[in-house]
C-alpha positions as CSV (number, residue, x, y, z in Angstrom):
1,M,-209.3,-146.2,-143.5
2,F,-208.7,-143.9,-139.8
3,I,-207.1,-143.1,-137.1
4,K,-209.3,-143.9,-133.5
5,I,-208.2,-142.8,-130.1
6,T,-209.2,-145.3,-127.2
7,K,-208.9,-145.0,-123.4
8,S,-207.4,-147.9,-121.3
9,G,-207.0,-146.8,-118.1
10,K,-205.5,-143.0,-117.3
11,Y,-203.8,-143.3,-120.9
12,K,-205.4,-142.8,-124.6
13,Y,-203.8,-144.8,-127.4
14,A,-203.5,-144.7,-131.0
15,Q,-204.6,-147.1,-133.5
16,L,-204.7,-147.7,-137.2
17,V,-208.6,-149.0,-137.7
18,K,-210.6,-150.0,-140.7
19,S,-214.1,-149.9,-140.8
20,Y,-216.2,-152.9,-142.0
21,R,-220.0,-154.6,-142.2
22,K,-221.0,-157.2,-140.7
23,D,-225.1,-158.5,-140.6
24,G,-225.9,-155.4,-141.2
25,E,-223.6,-153.9,-138.4
26,T,-220.6,-151.5,-138.6
27,K,-217.6,-153.2,-137.7
28,H,-213.8,-151.2,-135.9
29,K,-210.5,-153.9,-136.7
30,V,-207.4,-152.6,-136.1
31,M,-204.9,-152.9,-138.5
32,L,-202.2,-151.2,-136.1
33,N,-201.4,-150.3,-132.6
34,L,-199.7,-146.5,-132.9
35,G,-198.9,-146.8,-129.1
36,R,-199.3,-144.4,-125.9
37,L,-200.7,-141.0,-127.4
38,D,-198.1,-138.6,-125.0
39,Y,-195.3,-140.8,-126.4
40,I,-196.3,-140.2,-130.2
41,E,-196.9,-136.4,-129.0
42,N,-193.7,-134.0,-130.0
43,N,-192.0,-137.7,-131.7
44,P,-189.5,-136.8,-134.8
45,S,-190.1,-140.8,-135.7
46,F,-193.8,-139.9,-136.2
47,Q,-193.4,-136.7,-137.9
48,N,-190.9,-138.0,-140.1
49,L,-193.1,-140.9,-140.9
50,G,-196.5,-138.2,-141.5
51,R,-194.2,-136.1,-143.5
52,R,-193.1,-139.9,-145.9
53,L,-196.8,-140.5,-146.3
54,L,-197.9,-137.3,-147.4
55,E,-195.5,-137.4,-150.2
56,I,-196.1,-141.0,-151.2
57,S,-199.9,-140.0,-151.3
58,K,-199.5,-137.0,-152.8
59,A,-201.2,-134.8,-150.5
60,E,-200.5,-132.2,-151.8
61,K,-203.1,-132.0,-154.2
62,A,-205.4,-132.0,-150.8
63,V,-205.1,-127.8,-150.4
64,N,-205.7,-125.6,-153.0
65,I,-203.2,-123.3,-153.2
66,D,-205.2,-121.3,-154.9
67,N,-207.6,-120.8,-152.1
68,I,-205.2,-119.0,-149.5
69,S,-205.7,-115.8,-148.8
70,E,-203.3,-112.9,-149.2
71,A,-200.8,-112.8,-145.6
72,E,-201.6,-110.3,-143.3
73,I,-198.5,-109.0,-141.2
74,M,-198.7,-109.1,-137.2
75,N,-196.6,-108.2,-134.6
76,Y,-195.9,-110.4,-131.7
77,G,-192.5,-108.8,-130.9
78,Y,-194.8,-106.5,-128.0
79,M,-194.8,-110.1,-126.1
80,I,-191.1,-108.8,-124.4
81,Y,-192.8,-105.4,-123.2
82,K,-195.9,-107.4,-122.2
83,R,-193.2,-109.1,-119.5
84,L,-191.7,-106.1,-118.7
85,F,-195.3,-104.4,-118.1
86,E,-196.6,-108.1,-115.8
87,K,-192.6,-108.1,-113.6
88,F,-193.3,-104.5,-113.0
89,G,-196.7,-105.1,-111.2
90,L,-198.6,-102.8,-113.5
91,S,-201.5,-104.9,-114.7
92,E,-202.4,-105.5,-110.6
93,I,-201.7,-101.2,-109.9
94,L,-203.3,-100.2,-112.9
95,D,-206.9,-102.8,-112.1
96,N,-206.6,-102.2,-108.8
97,V,-206.8,-98.6,-110.0
98,E,-209.9,-99.8,-111.8
99,K,-211.7,-101.2,-109.1
100,R,-211.9,-98.6,-107.0
101,L,-212.6,-95.9,-110.1
102,K,-215.5,-98.9,-110.8
103,I,-214.4,-98.0,-114.7
104,K,-216.5,-100.4,-117.2
105,Y,-213.7,-100.6,-119.4
106,S,-210.0,-102.2,-119.0
107,L,-207.7,-99.7,-117.6
108,K,-204.1,-101.9,-118.9
109,D,-205.4,-102.7,-121.6
110,A,-206.0,-99.0,-122.7
111,V,-202.5,-98.0,-120.7
112,F,-200.5,-100.8,-122.8
113,L,-201.8,-100.1,-126.2
114,M,-200.9,-96.0,-125.6
115,M,-197.1,-97.5,-123.9
116,I,-196.5,-100.0,-127.1
117,Y,-197.1,-97.6,-129.6
118,H,-194.6,-95.2,-127.7
119,L,-192.0,-98.3,-127.9
120,L,-192.2,-99.5,-131.8
121,S,-194.1,-97.3,-133.3
122,P,-195.0,-93.6,-132.3
123,R,-198.3,-92.1,-133.4
124,S,-201.2,-90.2,-132.5
125,K,-203.5,-91.9,-129.8
126,L,-206.7,-91.1,-133.3
127,S,-203.9,-93.4,-135.4
128,G,-203.3,-96.0,-133.1
129,Y,-206.4,-96.9,-132.2
130,K,-206.7,-97.5,-136.0
131,H,-204.0,-99.7,-135.7
132,Q,-204.6,-101.8,-132.9
133,G,-204.5,-105.0,-135.4
134,D,-200.4,-104.3,-135.8
135,F,-200.5,-106.9,-133.1
136,V,-201.6,-110.5,-132.7
137,K,-204.1,-111.0,-129.7
138,L,-203.6,-107.5,-128.5
139,P,-206.8,-106.5,-126.5
140,E,-208.9,-104.2,-128.7
141,V,-209.7,-100.7,-127.1
142,E,-212.3,-97.9,-127.9
143,L,-210.4,-94.6,-128.6
144,Q,-212.8,-93.4,-126.6
145,Y,-211.5,-95.0,-123.2
146,L,-207.9,-94.3,-124.3
147,Y,-208.7,-90.6,-123.4
148,R,-210.4,-91.6,-120.4
149,A,-207.1,-93.5,-119.3
150,L,-205.4,-90.3,-119.6
151,D,-207.1,-88.8,-116.9
152,V,-206.9,-92.0,-114.7
153,L,-203.0,-91.7,-115.0
154,N,-203.0,-87.6,-113.8
155,E,-204.7,-88.6,-111.2
156,Y,-203.0,-91.1,-110.0
157,K,-199.3,-90.4,-111.0
158,E,-197.5,-89.7,-108.2
159,E,-199.7,-93.5,-107.0
160,F,-198.1,-94.8,-109.7
161,E,-194.2,-93.6,-109.3
162,E,-193.8,-94.8,-105.6
163,R,-195.3,-98.1,-106.1
164,I,-193.0,-98.8,-109.5
165,F,-190.4,-97.3,-107.9
166,V,-190.5,-100.0,-105.0
167,R,-191.3,-102.4,-107.8
168,N,-188.3,-101.4,-109.2
169,R,-185.8,-101.1,-106.0
170,H,-186.7,-104.5,-105.2
171,L,-187.2,-106.5,-108.2
172,F,-184.5,-105.4,-110.4
173,N,-181.9,-104.6,-107.5
174,M,-181.8,-99.9,-108.4
175,Q,-178.8,-98.8,-106.7
176,V,-179.8,-94.9,-105.9
177,D,-177.0,-93.4,-104.3
178,V,-176.7,-91.5,-107.6
179,V,-178.7,-89.4,-108.7
180,F,-179.0,-87.6,-112.1
181,Y,-181.3,-84.3,-112.6
182,D,-182.0,-82.8,-115.5
183,V,-184.2,-80.4,-117.3
184,T,-185.6,-79.7,-121.2
185,T,-188.4,-78.8,-122.8
186,F,-191.5,-80.2,-125.0
187,S,-193.1,-77.6,-127.6
188,F,-196.6,-78.2,-128.8
189,E,-197.5,-77.3,-132.1
190,S,-200.0,-74.2,-130.8
191,V,-199.3,-70.6,-129.7
192,K,-202.6,-71.0,-127.1
193,R,-201.4,-70.1,-123.2
194,D,-202.7,-71.6,-120.9
195,S,-201.5,-72.5,-116.4
196,L,-199.1,-75.4,-117.6
197,R,-198.6,-74.3,-121.7
198,E,-196.8,-71.0,-121.6
199,F,-194.1,-69.7,-124.3
200,G,-190.2,-69.8,-122.4
201,Y,-186.5,-70.9,-123.3
202,S,-186.9,-73.9,-125.5
203,K,-184.5,-76.5,-125.4
204,D,-185.1,-77.0,-129.3
205,G,-185.1,-73.7,-130.6
206,K,-189.2,-73.9,-130.8
207,F,-189.7,-70.3,-129.4
208,K,-192.7,-69.6,-131.5
209,E,-194.9,-72.5,-130.3
210,V,-196.2,-72.8,-126.1
211,Q,-194.3,-76.0,-124.2
212,V,-193.7,-77.2,-121.1
213,V,-191.1,-77.4,-118.4
214,M,-190.1,-81.2,-117.7
215,G,-187.4,-82.1,-114.8
216,L,-186.2,-85.1,-114.3
217,L,-184.7,-88.0,-112.2
218,I,-182.9,-90.8,-113.3
219,D,-180.6,-93.5,-111.3
220,C,-177.2,-94.7,-112.6
221,E,-178.3,-97.4,-115.0
222,G,-180.3,-93.8,-116.7
223,R,-183.9,-95.7,-115.6
224,P,-186.6,-93.3,-114.5
225,I,-186.9,-92.6,-110.8
226,G,-189.6,-89.4,-111.1
227,Y,-190.5,-87.0,-113.4
228,E,-192.2,-83.2,-112.2
229,L,-193.9,-81.1,-114.9
230,F,-194.0,-76.7,-114.3
231,P,-194.9,-74.7,-116.8
232,G,-193.0,-73.1,-119.9
233,N,-192.1,-70.6,-118.2
234,T,-190.4,-72.0,-115.1
235,F,-186.5,-71.1,-115.1
236,E,-184.7,-74.5,-114.8
237,G,-182.9,-73.8,-111.9
238,E,-186.3,-73.8,-109.9
239,T,-187.6,-77.4,-110.5
240,L,-184.6,-78.1,-108.4
241,V,-187.1,-78.0,-105.0
242,K,-189.7,-80.5,-106.5
243,A,-187.1,-83.0,-107.1
244,L,-185.6,-82.9,-104.0
245,E,-189.3,-82.9,-102.0
246,K,-189.6,-85.7,-104.1
247,L,-186.6,-88.1,-103.0
248,E,-186.7,-87.4,-99.3
249,K,-190.9,-87.2,-98.7
250,R,-192.2,-89.5,-101.6
251,F,-189.8,-91.8,-102.0
252,G,-187.8,-91.9,-98.0
253,I,-184.4,-91.5,-99.9
254,R,-182.0,-90.0,-97.2
255,K,-178.3,-90.5,-98.8
256,V,-178.2,-89.8,-102.2
257,V,-175.5,-87.6,-104.4
258,I,-177.1,-85.1,-106.7
259,V,-175.7,-84.4,-110.3
260,A,-176.7,-81.7,-112.4
261,D,-175.9,-79.7,-114.8
262,R,-174.9,-75.4,-114.8
263,G,-178.7,-74.9,-115.4
264,I,-179.3,-76.1,-111.8
265,N,-176.4,-74.7,-110.2
266,N,-177.0,-71.8,-108.2
267,K,-176.7,-70.5,-104.7
268,I,-180.1,-71.0,-102.9
269,N,-180.2,-74.4,-105.0
270,L,-177.1,-75.6,-103.3
271,K,-177.8,-74.4,-99.7
272,R,-181.7,-76.2,-99.9
273,I,-179.7,-79.4,-101.0
274,V,-177.3,-79.2,-98.2
275,E,-180.5,-78.4,-95.8
276,K,-181.8,-81.8,-97.3
277,G,-178.6,-83.6,-96.1
278,Y,-177.6,-84.5,-99.7
279,K,-174.4,-83.7,-101.2
280,Y,-174.0,-82.6,-105.1
281,I,-171.4,-82.8,-107.8
282,V,-172.3,-80.0,-110.3
283,A,-171.2,-77.8,-112.7
284,K,-169.1,-74.6,-111.9
285,R,-169.2,-71.6,-114.5
286,I,-165.4,-70.7,-114.5
287,K,-165.4,-68.0,-115.5
288,R,-167.5,-66.2,-113.5
289,M,-164.9,-67.6,-110.4
290,E,-162.9,-65.0,-108.0
291,K,-159.6,-63.8,-109.1
292,G,-158.0,-65.9,-106.9
293,I,-159.6,-69.3,-107.9
294,T,-159.0,-68.3,-111.2
295,E,-155.1,-67.3,-110.5
296,E,-154.6,-71.0,-109.2
297,M,-156.6,-72.4,-112.2
298,F,-154.1,-71.1,-114.2
299,K,-150.6,-71.9,-112.4
300,Q,-149.3,-75.0,-113.4
301,S,-148.3,-76.2,-110.7
302,G,-150.1,-79.3,-108.6
303,Y,-151.9,-80.7,-111.5
304,Q,-152.2,-84.4,-111.7
305,E,-153.4,-86.4,-114.5
306,I,-155.2,-89.3,-115.2
307,M,-156.0,-91.4,-117.8
308,D,-160.3,-91.1,-119.0
309,G,-160.3,-94.1,-121.6
310,E,-157.6,-93.3,-124.1
311,E,-157.4,-89.5,-123.0
312,S,-155.6,-87.8,-120.9
313,I,-156.9,-85.8,-118.0
314,R,-155.1,-82.8,-115.9
315,Y,-157.1,-82.2,-112.4
316,K,-156.5,-79.9,-109.5
317,I,-158.6,-79.8,-106.4
318,I,-158.5,-76.5,-104.6
319,D,-160.0,-76.1,-101.3
320,Y,-163.2,-73.4,-101.3
321,V,-166.2,-72.5,-99.2
322,N,-169.1,-71.5,-101.2
323,E,-170.4,-67.9,-99.8
324,I,-173.8,-67.8,-100.1
325,R,-175.6,-64.2,-98.9
326,I,-179.5,-64.5,-98.2
327,K,-181.4,-61.2,-97.8
328,G,-182.6,-61.1,-93.6
329,E,-180.2,-64.3,-92.9
330,G,-176.3,-62.8,-93.6
331,V,-173.6,-65.3,-95.0
332,Y,-174.0,-69.4,-95.3
333,G,-171.1,-71.1,-96.4
334,I,-170.5,-74.5,-97.3
335,K,-167.0,-76.3,-97.7
336,E,-166.6,-77.6,-101.2
337,K,-163.6,-79.3,-103.3
338,L,-163.5,-77.3,-106.3
339,I,-162.0,-79.8,-108.9
340,I,-160.1,-77.8,-112.4
341,T,-160.1,-80.6,-115.4
342,Y,-158.1,-79.4,-118.5
343,S,-158.3,-81.9,-121.2
344,E,-156.6,-81.4,-125.0
345,K,-159.6,-83.0,-126.5
346,R,-161.9,-80.4,-124.6
347,A,-159.4,-77.4,-125.6
348,E,-159.8,-78.4,-129.0
349,K,-163.8,-78.2,-129.0
350,D,-163.9,-75.0,-127.3
351,R,-161.8,-73.3,-130.4
352,A,-163.8,-74.8,-132.3
353,D,-167.1,-73.4,-131.1
354,R,-165.8,-70.2,-130.8
355,E,-164.3,-69.8,-134.6
356,R,-167.7,-71.0,-134.8
357,L,-169.2,-67.5,-133.2
358,I,-166.8,-65.2,-134.6
359,E,-168.0,-66.8,-137.9
360,K,-171.7,-65.4,-137.3
361,A,-170.0,-62.8,-135.2
362,R,-168.4,-61.3,-138.8
363,K,-171.2,-62.2,-140.7
364,L,-173.4,-59.9,-138.8
365,L,-170.9,-57.1,-139.0
366,E,-171.8,-57.6,-143.0
367,E,-175.8,-57.1,-142.1
368,P,-175.8,-54.3,-138.6
369,S,-179.7,-53.8,-139.1
370,R,-179.8,-57.5,-137.8
371,I,-177.2,-56.8,-134.2
372,K,-179.6,-55.2,-132.7
373,A,-182.0,-58.4,-133.0
374,N,-179.5,-60.9,-131.9
375,Y,-178.8,-59.1,-128.4
376,K,-176.5,-61.8,-126.0
377,R,-176.9,-64.3,-128.2
378,G,-175.1,-66.4,-130.9
379,G,-172.3,-64.3,-132.6
380,R,-173.3,-61.0,-131.1
381,K,-171.4,-62.5,-127.9
382,Y,-168.5,-61.0,-129.6
383,I,-169.6,-57.7,-131.4
384,K,-168.5,-54.7,-129.0
385,E,-170.4,-51.6,-130.0
386,L,-168.6,-48.6,-131.0
387,N,-171.2,-46.2,-131.3
388,R,-175.5,-45.9,-131.7
389,V,-174.4,-46.8,-135.2
390,E,-171.2,-49.0,-135.1
391,W,-169.8,-52.1,-134.0
392,S,-166.8,-53.9,-134.6
393,L,-165.5,-57.4,-133.6
394,D,-164.5,-57.7,-129.4
395,E,-160.6,-58.4,-129.9
396,K,-160.6,-58.0,-126.3
397,A,-163.8,-60.9,-125.3
398,I,-161.8,-63.4,-128.0
399,E,-158.3,-63.3,-126.4
400,R,-160.5,-64.0,-123.0
401,D,-162.0,-66.6,-123.6
402,S,-159.3,-67.9,-125.4
403,R,-156.9,-68.6,-121.7
404,Y,-160.1,-71.1,-121.2
405,D,-159.9,-73.8,-123.7
406,G,-159.8,-77.2,-122.3
407,Y,-160.8,-76.1,-118.5
408,Y,-163.5,-77.2,-116.6
409,G,-164.5,-76.5,-113.6
410,I,-166.9,-79.1,-110.7
411,E,-167.8,-78.1,-107.7
412,T,-169.5,-81.1,-104.8
413,N,-169.5,-80.7,-100.9
414,E,-168.9,-84.2,-101.3
415,E,-165.5,-84.6,-99.0
416,D,-165.9,-89.1,-98.8
417,I,-165.3,-89.8,-102.3
418,S,-162.6,-89.5,-104.7
419,P,-161.7,-87.1,-107.6
420,R,-162.2,-90.1,-110.0
421,K,-165.3,-90.7,-108.8
422,I,-166.5,-87.3,-108.7
423,L,-165.6,-87.1,-112.8
424,E,-167.2,-90.5,-114.0
425,A,-170.0,-89.6,-112.1
426,Y,-170.5,-86.7,-113.4
427,H,-169.6,-88.0,-116.9
428,G,-172.4,-89.7,-116.5
429,L,-174.9,-87.0,-117.1
430,W,-174.7,-87.6,-120.6
431,K,-177.3,-90.5,-119.5
432,I,-179.7,-87.9,-118.9
433,E,-179.3,-85.8,-121.9
434,E,-179.3,-89.2,-124.1
435,S,-182.6,-89.6,-121.7
436,F,-184.5,-86.8,-123.2
437,R,-182.8,-87.9,-126.4
438,I,-184.9,-90.9,-126.3
439,M,-188.1,-89.4,-125.3
440,K,-188.0,-86.9,-128.1
441,S,-186.9,-88.5,-130.9
442,N,-187.0,-92.8,-130.3
443,M,-190.5,-92.2,-128.4
444,E,-191.9,-89.0,-130.0
445,V,-193.4,-87.9,-127.5
446,R,-193.5,-84.0,-128.3
447,P,-195.3,-82.7,-129.7
448,I,-197.9,-83.2,-127.9
449,Y,-201.9,-82.8,-129.3
450,H,-203.8,-82.7,-126.7
451,W,-205.0,-79.5,-124.7
452,T,-206.9,-80.4,-121.6
453,E,-204.1,-79.8,-118.7
454,S,-205.2,-83.5,-117.0
455,R,-204.8,-85.0,-120.8
456,I,-201.5,-83.3,-120.9
457,K,-200.6,-84.8,-118.2
458,G,-201.4,-87.8,-118.8
459,H,-199.8,-88.4,-121.8
460,F,-196.9,-88.4,-119.7
461,V,-197.2,-90.4,-117.8
462,V,-197.3,-92.7,-120.6
463,S,-194.1,-91.7,-121.6
464,F,-192.9,-92.3,-118.3
465,F,-194.4,-96.0,-118.6
466,A,-193.0,-97.0,-122.1
467,F,-189.5,-95.4,-121.1
468,L,-189.4,-97.1,-118.1
469,M,-190.0,-99.8,-120.1
470,L,-187.5,-99.7,-122.8
471,R,-184.6,-98.1,-120.0
472,T,-185.3,-101.6,-117.8
473,L,-185.0,-104.3,-120.9
474,E,-182.2,-102.3,-122.1
475,Y,-180.7,-103.0,-118.5
476,K,-181.9,-106.1,-118.7
477,L,-180.0,-107.0,-122.2
478,K,-176.6,-105.0,-120.6
479,R,-176.6,-108.2,-117.3
480,A,-177.0,-110.5,-120.3
481,G,-173.5,-108.7,-122.3
482,I,-175.7,-107.8,-124.9
483,K,-175.4,-104.1,-126.0
484,S,-177.9,-102.4,-128.3
485,S,-179.3,-99.4,-129.0
486,P,-182.7,-98.3,-129.0
487,D,-182.9,-98.3,-132.0
488,K,-181.6,-101.8,-132.9
489,I,-184.0,-103.2,-129.7
490,R,-186.9,-101.6,-131.7
491,E,-186.1,-102.8,-135.5
492,A,-185.9,-106.0,-133.5
493,I,-189.0,-106.3,-132.2
494,N,-190.3,-104.8,-135.0
495,S,-189.4,-107.4,-136.8
496,M,-191.2,-110.8,-134.7
497,N,-194.1,-110.9,-136.9
498,F,-196.1,-113.8,-138.5
499,A,-198.0,-113.5,-141.5
500,K,-201.1,-114.4,-141.0
501,I,-203.5,-116.7,-143.6
502,K,-206.5,-117.9,-144.1
503,I,-206.8,-122.1,-145.3
504,E,-210.2,-123.6,-145.9
505,G,-211.3,-121.1,-143.4
506,R,-209.4,-121.2,-140.2
507,D,-206.6,-118.6,-140.2
508,Y,-203.0,-119.9,-139.8
509,L,-199.5,-118.0,-138.2
510,V,-196.6,-118.6,-139.7
511,K,-193.5,-117.1,-138.3
512,T,-191.4,-114.8,-140.2
513,K,-187.5,-114.3,-140.3
514,S,-186.7,-112.0,-137.6
515,K,-183.5,-110.2,-136.2
516,D,-180.7,-111.6,-134.7
517,L,-181.1,-109.6,-131.2
518,A,-185.1,-110.1,-131.9
519,N,-183.8,-113.8,-130.6
520,K,-181.2,-112.7,-128.2
521,I,-184.0,-111.0,-125.9
522,I,-186.0,-113.9,-126.3
523,R,-183.4,-115.5,-124.7
524,A,-182.1,-112.7,-122.2
525,L,-185.8,-112.6,-120.7
526,R,-186.2,-116.3,-121.0
527,I,-189.6,-116.0,-123.0
528,K,-190.2,-119.9,-124.8
529,P,-189.9,-118.9,-128.6
530,M,-193.0,-119.4,-130.7
531,K,-193.9,-122.1,-132.8
532,N,-193.0,-121.5,-136.4
533,V,-197.2,-122.0,-137.3
534,V,-199.7,-122.2,-135.3
535,S,-203.2,-121.5,-135.5
536,Y,-204.7,-118.4,-134.2
537,D,-207.3,-120.0,-131.9
538,E,-204.0,-122.2,-130.4
539,L,-201.2,-119.2,-130.1
540,K,-201.1,-117.8,-127.1
541,I,-199.4,-114.6,-125.8
């Protein structure tokens, strides 16, 4: 007996049929009409009946378990980022460039492969090429095309940024009224210098390696807007001009508040921000302020108190004219509000930091030969030179610095914003500091192994895409009430795997148990869950 599918009208029917011979011909006798095929499909009753028939007929002997192959683990979780990749229109953008340049390989497949390794398993391009099989049904890309794709990404970087920015703004309601800006460095495992790679002040203490400097713009949710690369010996305060041009000319942003740390706060930069019609909120070096401001800061009268979480913070607002002297132009005045804050928590941190430097100073005094080598850095700050061969602890410098424990200064030319909002905006700088940490640790953007300027820059475009995908996923999870870190997100997506096995010459995929967060991500992005068991040929990503 066998199951026969017949068609009548527009429907198909299943019948249990018995074969027999009569007058030398094979004929069929219908033993049981099972019903319309569309009613049978995914019907639990029929499935239970089938399982019971298999049990009764001892069907387990039909498959020899000794002939099942070893399982191969393959990740399907990358489809999370594939969904975001499509939503941002990156496939379409890259396809258009591919057609324009008449490229003979799939540019989007090459870019996506490099991007997905940054996000899920950071490794070199060569290693990524060798491990493409780790991802189920991910299109294979030849190694040479990965490298060629970097050259294309470098060439079209500004177009990609602009189109992504527009897409981000409309698709995810990106708010760009407050923009955070900061600078960091990325090192190479090399001492070879060129027009981009140079020795300079390293944010990571890697002074024996060449580096590049990156200036990064992010929105209030921590999502990247754009970035610029500079030679490794560029002073961070000199990078802001390009960032401002990017905001005004390329993105057409007219009203924005630039929030930045002290490295950006020099008088020329503030003048340029004002000339562009923007506002700023930047940290102020209070130890360098004129005597009248310092005296006002230490007066206890005039302070108000607000709660920052569970901590009490006192603040005072001082109206201030920031005078900028430009050679050949005279004096340029900017009306500002100087916000002085004091917190006991910060005072404790300042005291602890100073004690560490004093301890370093004492150790240097025990080995005077090392003092010159540490000039102006670390513990050398609290060492006073008595003569060419003698030094002592600078007690006056220690006492002078201790007066400032707990105090912090923020200056702004924004008049229509409350002190609380200004403090909140400045405290938001942790998002950009976290952004650099994620790029360096989670995504392992450095060390960089490329040696041509074009491919170095292309490497950062891939990193930008990857970082944008991660931040967007974090944002969507946050909107869904799901709190998670980049580490947890990677762990969850990497737990979304199939065990691929071969049974009687046919490949099957058995879904393994994934993290709870993985299921939450699937629901948040409204992606249909994978079946527990599916044949390899039938799987669609």
